[in-house]
Each structure stands twice: as structure tokens, then as C-alpha cells.
N, C-alpha and C positions, 0 to 999 in steps of 0.2 A: 644414199648418204647426201648429207647435204651440200647443195650446189651441182649436183649430178644432173644433167639435161634430162629432159623428159624424153627427148629422141632417142637415146640412150637405153633409156627403160624400157621404150616401146620396142626397139630393135634386141633387146634381150628377150621379151617375153614373147616376140613373135616366132622364138624357136620351135615352139609348142606344137604337138602334133595331137588331131582330133583322133578317137579310137576309131578302130576301122567301122565299125557298124554304127557310129552315131548319126552320119546324114540320112541313111536308111532309115533308123529307127524313128529321126523327128519327122522324117516325109512322110512314115506311116502314119503317126501320131496326128499330123497334120490334116491327112485323109479322113481321120475321125473326127474332125472338127475339133480339135482338142487344142485349147488354148495353150501356148508354152513359154513360161517365164525361167529365167536363170536368177538364184537367189545364192549367192556366196560371198563369204567372209573374206575373199580373193581380192585381187585389183581390177579396178574398172576395166583397165586397158585391156586386158586379158579377156574379161567377160565381155566385153564389146567386140573383141575380134573373132572370139568363138562364137558370140549370136549372129555376127556379120556372114559367116563361114555357113552357118546353118540356118540361116534366114529366122530367127528366132527376134521377133520386136522389143521384147521387155526384158530388161533385166534390174538388178540391185546389188550392189558391190561397193565395196569402200575404195578410197582413191588416196593419191600422192598429192599433197598442197604444193601447188609451184607458183612461183613469181613471174610477174609480166614477161620476164625475158625466159620461161619456160624452164627455169632451174628450180630443182629441189627445195622447199624451205626446211624440211627435216621434221615436218608434222603429218600426220594422215588425217584422212577427213573419214570419220566412221559413220557409214550409212545402214551396215549390217553387223550387229551385235554376235559374235560366233555363236554363242550359246542361246540367242535370241533370234533363231531365224523365222518361228512361228510368227512374231511382231509383223516381218515382214510379209509372209504369205496372207496375213489377215490384212495387210495393205492392198495388196494385190485381188482380194476377194472383193474388197469394198468398190475398189477401182473398177471392177468388172464385174460387180452385181453378181458375186457368185455365193454359195453356201459352202462349206465345209464338207458336205455330204457329195460335192462336186470335184474333189481336188484328190491327185495323187502326188505323191512326191516321193523323190527318189534322192538318195544320200550314201555317201561313203566314210564319213566320221563321224566321230561322236560329237562334233560341233552339228551335226544333223539331226539330232535326236530330237529336239524342238519341233524342228520342221516335219519332222516324218510321225511324231506325234498328234500334231495340229491337222493333217490332212485324214481324208477318210483311209486311204490306204498308203501305208507308207511301206515303199521298197529300199531294202536294206542291199548294197551294189559293193561287189567285188570280187573281181576275177580270179582270187585265188580260195574262193570258197571260205575263207576267213574274214567274215566282215566284222566291223568292231563291236566288242561285247554290248557297250552301252548302246546299239543300233538294236541288238537282238531284242532287248528290254520292249522295244514298242514298233518293232517292223511287222506288217502284216505278211509280207513276202520277203524273202531272200533270193537273190539272184545273181549269177557269175557272167551273163551276156547282158548287156544293155536292153539288145533286141527284145528279151524275154519281156520287157515293158509293155510291148503291143500285144503280147499275148494276155499279160493281165489285165488291159484295159478292154480286151474283147471278151474275156471271160466275165469280169464285172459286170458289162452291160447287159449280160443275158437274163 
């Protein structure tokens, strides 16, 4: 809402909870020397909080424009086009001097289809074992527990 304080937005977004296995999964991936980034078409303030909690260094997310007083202008700042997350993955690959053969992406909505397709290993995630049908077209693996990503990494490195 135009005129709303960014502080209010941040307070609203701070009520989220991480998946129970998120911290352990990220820690185990880090032990395997994985470079971890978050690519979301959600809001940067939420992505920043998640990354701080999980000690993830890099993310790309959309934002809300605020004036000098910290009040919303009513305009958004597009950084990640929802159906073009692959573009952001490619940017990170260039930044980290990586090839697509070295990538794994996890997604849970149809907006992640391009991301999963661009990565060597695309993982569709849904706790109810019903991933978005569009992800099934491109996913290499389907998981119901986030921690299964670690097994996928371990098995792919054999």
C-alpha cells in the first residue's frame, strides 16, 4: 500500500518460520563446498532475512520502492522476472565462474521451471508429494524433504 512504512512491511515479513530441516540442510551442503544462493521473485526484505538466518551470502529478489522517509511509493523494483529465473542463475554462474554442469536448483512452483531447466540437476520440492505439474516436465528429482537435496548431491558426485 502506497505510503506504508517499510518498517511495517519488515515487521509483517518477520513472522515467517524456516522449514525445520533448512538450517541442517544448508550446513551440510556448505560442508560439501557448495556455493548457495537464493533466487526468488519474492521480496528482497524476506530473502535477506532468510539468508541471514541460514548464513547464505548471495540472493536475488524483487523489492519495493520507498521514498527518502522509508514509505512505499507504490512501485516495485523488478530484479527477478518470475518466469525467467534462469537469467539470474546464468548471472550468478558468470559471477562465480561456474558452468551449468556444476549447478543444482530446487524449486516448488511453476515460476521455478526455467530455473530447474537451466541447472544440471533440477529438483522439484513439495512436502505433500504433489509438485507443480509444470515442474514435473523439467525436474530431474522430486523430493518431499528438503534434506533429500544432500543425498542428491552426494549421489551425483560419485
